[in-house]
N, C-alpha and C positions, 0 to 999 in steps of 0.2 A: 203171903199176900196181906197187904194192909187195907182191909175192907173199910175200916173207919175213915181213912184218908180218902179212899175212892168215893165213899158216900158223901163226905163233907164237900169234896170238890164237885160232885155231881149236883149239888144244890145251886151251883151257878146256872144250871139249866132252867131253874125256876125264874130267875131274873130274865134270862134270854127268852123264855116262853112268854112271859108277860110282855116283854118288849115287842115280840113278834105279833102277839095278839093285838097290841095297840098300834101296829104298823110302823114302829120306830126303827125296825131293822132293814126293811125293804131290800134294796140292792146291795147293802153293805153287810148282810147277815153272814156271808162266807168269811168276810174279813174279821168280824167280831168273833166267830167261832174259832178262827185261826189264832186270834189273841188269847182266847180261853184255852185253846190247846197248848200254846206255848207256855202260858202261866202254869197250867196243870202239869205239864211235862217237867218244868223246873221244880215244882213242888215234889213230884215223885222222885226226881233225881236227888233232891236234898234230903228227903226223909226216908227213903228206902234204897237199897242197893241191888235188890234182886227182882227178877221178873218185871222189869220196867215196861216191856212191851205189853205184857198181859194186864198190867195196871191201866195202861192207856186204852187197851181194847175194852176192858170191862167198864171203864169210865164212859167210853163212847156209847156203849149199850145202855147204861143207866141214863145218860144225858138224853139220848134219843127217846127213851121211854118217858122220862119226866116231861120233856119239852112237848112231845106229841100229846101227852095226857092233858096238859094245860090248853093246848090248841084245840083239842077235841071238846073239852068242857066248855070253852068259850068260842065255839065254832062260828056262830053267827057274827060275833064281833071280829074274829080272826078273818073271816071271809070278806067282811065289809071293809076291812083295812088292808087287805092283800088281794087286789084284783087279779094278779097273775095266778094265784092259787085257785081262784074261781074258774078261770079258763082251763087250768089243768084238770080240775075235778069234773068239769062239764064234758071233757073228752072221754071220760070213763063210762062204762056201761051204766044205764040208769038204775039197775037193780042194786048197785053198790051204794051204801050209805056213806056220805062224805066223812063223818066222824070215824067210821070203821076203817076207812082207807087211811086217814091220818094216824089212827092208833096202830095200824099194822105197819105202815111205812116208817114210823118213828124209830123203832128198834133196828130195823134193817138199815136205814140211813145212819143210825147211831153206830152200828157195827162197822160200816165203812169209815165213818169219822174216827172210830176207835182205832182202826188200823193206822190212820194218820197220827192220832194222839200217841199211839204206842211207838211209832217210829220217832216222833218228836221226843218222847220220854227216853228212848234208847240213845238218841243223839245227845240229849241233855246229860244223861248219865255218863257218856263218854267224855263230854266236855268238862263236866265237874270232876270226874276222876283224873283227867289229865292235869287239872289245876292243883290237886292235892299231891304234895311231894311224897315220894316213897319214903317209908320209915327206914331209918338206918338199921342195918343188921346188927344183932347183938353178938 
């Protein structure tokens, strides 16, 4: 497992977290995460050959944790720039603190995203492997 690469790629979530706090991602956030996933999958396929799915899964968990941490720290700004999230949080029981909900949901959503990232990494690995010609037998 290449933990160094996983951690490096998870730093992209800081950029996405700041963008979401500022309200820059809004309705395109899923597309931006898909682009991040494709990029990361390609990096995993290029730099490691084993456990590609697990690399993507762990990446998703880290990304979810980092992203939700940034959103929780800047919760008031995040909520003022994302009215849809305000509606979702208002539907929850009143005794749940919004920051706690954001922090809890981040790794859970990250795990689901990690499954997608893992599948993308496995596909990228197959595509990259098919482009590398077999070495001639000695």
